[in-house]
Structures are given as C-alpha cells and as structure tokens.
C-alpha positions as CSV (number, residue, x, y, z in Angstrom):
1,X,0.0,0.0,0.0
2,X,1.4,3.4,-0.9
3,X,0.3,6.9,-0.3
4,X,-1.3,6.7,-3.8
5,X,-3.6,4.1,-2.2
6,X,-5.0,6.9,0.1
7,X,-6.5,8.9,-2.8
8,X,-9.7,6.9,-2.8
9,X,-10.6,8.4,0.6
10,X,-11.6,11.8,-0.8
11,X,-8.7,13.9,0.5
12,X,-10.4,17.1,-0.7
13,X,-12.1,19.3,1.9
14,X,-14.7,21.8,0.9
15,X,-13.4,25.0,-0.8
16,X,-10.7,22.9,-2.7
17,X,-8.3,22.7,0.2
18,X,-6.5,19.4,0.5
19,X,-6.6,17.3,3.7
20,X,-3.3,16.9,5.4
21,X,-1.7,13.4,5.7
22,X,0.8,12.8,8.5
23,X,3.3,10.1,7.7
24,X,4.8,8.7,11.0
25,X,8.2,7.0,10.9
26,X,9.9,5.6,14.0
27,X,13.7,5.5,13.5
28,X,16.0,3.1,15.2
29,X,19.1,1.4,13.8
30,X,18.1,1.5,10.1
31,X,21.1,3.2,8.6
32,X,21.2,0.9,5.6
33,X,17.5,1.3,4.8
34,X,16.5,4.9,5.8
35,X,17.7,6.6,2.6
36,X,15.4,4.5,0.4
37,X,12.5,5.1,2.8
38,X,12.9,8.9,3.0
39,X,13.4,9.3,-0.7
40,X,10.3,7.3,-1.4
41,X,8.3,9.4,1.0
42,X,9.6,12.8,-0.3
43,X,8.9,11.9,-3.9
44,X,5.2,11.4,-3.4
45,X,3.1,13.7,-5.6
46,X,0.6,14.5,-3.0
47,X,1.5,17.9,-1.6
48,X,-0.2,18.3,1.8
49,X,2.0,15.9,3.8
50,X,3.6,16.2,7.2
51,X,6.5,13.9,7.8
52,X,7.3,13.0,11.4
53,X,10.4,11.0,12.1
54,X,10.9,9.9,15.7
55,X,14.5,9.2,16.6
56,X,14.2,6.5,19.2
57,X,17.7,7.1,20.5
58,X,19.2,5.3,17.5
59,X,22.9,4.4,17.9
60,X,23.7,4.7,14.2
61,X,23.7,7.5,11.6
62,X,20.1,7.2,10.5
63,X,19.1,10.7,11.6
64,X,22.2,12.2,9.8
65,X,21.2,10.5,6.6
66,X,17.7,12.0,6.9
67,X,19.2,15.5,7.4
68,X,21.5,15.0,4.5
69,X,18.6,14.1,2.2
70,X,16.5,17.1,3.1
71,X,18.3,19.7,1.1
72,X,17.6,17.7,-2.1
73,X,13.9,18.2,-1.5
74,X,13.6,21.9,-0.6
75,X,9.8,21.9,-1.0
76,X,9.6,19.2,1.7
77,X,11.9,20.8,4.3
78,X,9.1,22.8,6.0
79,X,6.9,19.6,6.2
80,X,9.5,17.6,8.2
81,X,9.6,17.2,12.0
82,X,12.4,15.1,13.7
83,X,11.6,14.4,17.3
84,X,14.3,12.9,19.5
85,X,13.8,10.5,22.4
86,X,16.5,10.8,25.0
87,X,16.4,7.1,25.7
88,X,15.3,4.1,23.6
89,X,11.6,3.6,24.4
90,X,10.7,1.0,21.7
91,X,8.6,1.2,18.6
92,X,5.2,1.5,20.3
93,X,6.4,4.6,22.3
94,X,8.0,6.1,19.1
95,X,4.7,5.6,17.3
96,X,2.8,7.2,20.1
97,X,5.2,10.2,20.1
98,X,4.6,10.6,16.4
99,X,0.8,10.5,16.8
100,X,1.0,13.0,19.6
101,X,3.0,15.4,17.5
102,X,1.0,15.0,14.3
103,X,-1.5,17.5,12.9
104,X,-2.9,15.6,9.9
105,X,-6.4,14.7,9.1
106,X,-5.1,11.2,8.2
107,X,-2.3,9.2,9.8
108,X,-0.1,6.7,8.0
109,X,2.7,4.6,9.6
110,X,5.7,3.7,7.6
111,X,8.5,1.6,9.0
112,X,11.9,3.1,8.5
113,X,13.2,-0.1,6.8
114,X,10.4,0.0,4.2
115,X,9.5,2.3,1.3
116,X,6.4,3.5,-0.5
117,X,5.8,3.2,-4.3
C-alpha cells in the first residue's frame, strides 16, 4: 500500500483545500534502509503531507542520513519534524510520540526499513 492508495478516501475538503496526511516514521538502527525510505516518501506527488520522524535514540547514523537528504527536497523541508527521544523507548512509544506530534487529518505509519511506491 502506498500513499497513492490513500487517494480513494476523498482527500479534498470543501473549498478545494486538501486534507493533510501525516506520515509517521519511527527511526532506530536503520542506517542501511533509511535513505530509500525517506526518498520514497519525499517523492510522493501529494503535496499536503507532514513527515514525522521519531529518533528512538538510534545508535547509528540514521538521523544524519535524513538530514543530508532534506536539502535535495527543498519543498519538503518545512513539512518535516524530527523528534528525538533521550532514551530508547521502543517502537510503540515512538509511534505514540509521532501521533501526539501530528496534525494531519489522516495518519499513516511507515516503518523506516520499508519504502512507499
């Protein structure tokens, strides 16, 4: 299922404004996968997206990779939040943190070792 799969849910509000989709990504020890994940998310054609990455105190360079990719997608920079846990809390807590910090009309979880067509 990709973000394209969401289009059947009538994402249009009245007055032609588009509903916001929050994509929630917990990040822990996924250095070898995160680039493909982030690029696949940033290359979506739907514009009204909020990206929330929760750094669950990852010991690797996953967050640095995300930050290095951001300049390649200048239109997405303002849509990205990176939230840092000060200890590793696990995937459930990382997802809860993402939900708490989201503002979208719809929420979508994407694992950081996966990607979206």
